[in-house]
N, C-alpha and C positions, 0 to 999 in steps of 0.2 A: 643498570647498576650491577646485576649479577654477572654480566659478561666482564665488567671491569674487575670484579673480585676474582673471577676465574683467571683472567690475564695476570693479575697480581700474584695469585698462588703459583702459577706456572713460572713467572719470573723469579719468585723467591726460591722455589724448588730448584730450578736450573742454576741459579746463581750460587746456591749452597754447594753444588757439586764442583769439586776441584778437578781441574784437568778435563779429560774426556771430551774434548771439543767435538769430535765427530759424533760420538754417542748423543751429546746434548743437541746437536744440530738435527739428527734423525728424530730424536724424541720430540723436539719442538715441532717438526713437520707433522709427525703422527698426531700430536696434540692439536695442532691447528686443524687438521682434517677431522679429528674427533669433534671439535667444537662445531664444525659445519655439518657433519653427517651423523654424529652419534656413534660412529664406528671407529674403534681403535684397532689397528692391525695387530696381528699376532707378532710377538717378539721372541726370537730365539737368541739368547745372549750367551756368548762364549768369550773366554779370556783366561788369562793366567790367574792363579789364586791371589786374592787380595787387591784386584784392580777396581772393585766396587760394583760388580755385577748385581749382587743381591741388594745392595743399598739403592742402586738406581731403580731396579724393578719394584722394590717395596715402596719407594717414593712415588713412582708412577701409579701403582695400585692405590695408594692413599689419595693422591691427587684426583684420580678418576672415581674414587670410592667404589672400586671394583675388586673382586677376588682374583687371585692369580695362583698358578700352580708352580711350585718350586721343585725341580728335579735335580738331584746330584748325579752327574754322569758317572761318578765313581761307584755308584751303587747299581749300575746297569751293565750286565755282561753280554746281552744280546737284544735284538730288536723285539722279541716277544715280551721280554720284561718291560721294555719301554711302552709298548702298546697296551699290555694288560695291566700295567701298574704293579 
């Protein structure tokens, strides 16, 4: 029963995303692997402003009930700032 609900949540989440076919395909694969192994791969999301990067990752975080780190590349000027936060 729980697996059915998880599948339904995934379908609802992915169906609510407009466009982004490739991103949805990759996320579906990551989610399927997560369902089998309990491990969700790291995601490095890049794209133009306004394409839905934050929306997608926030949705994934909620779906998995996991925390995530949001980093704006505009605030990073060198690799030391990225690594040290």
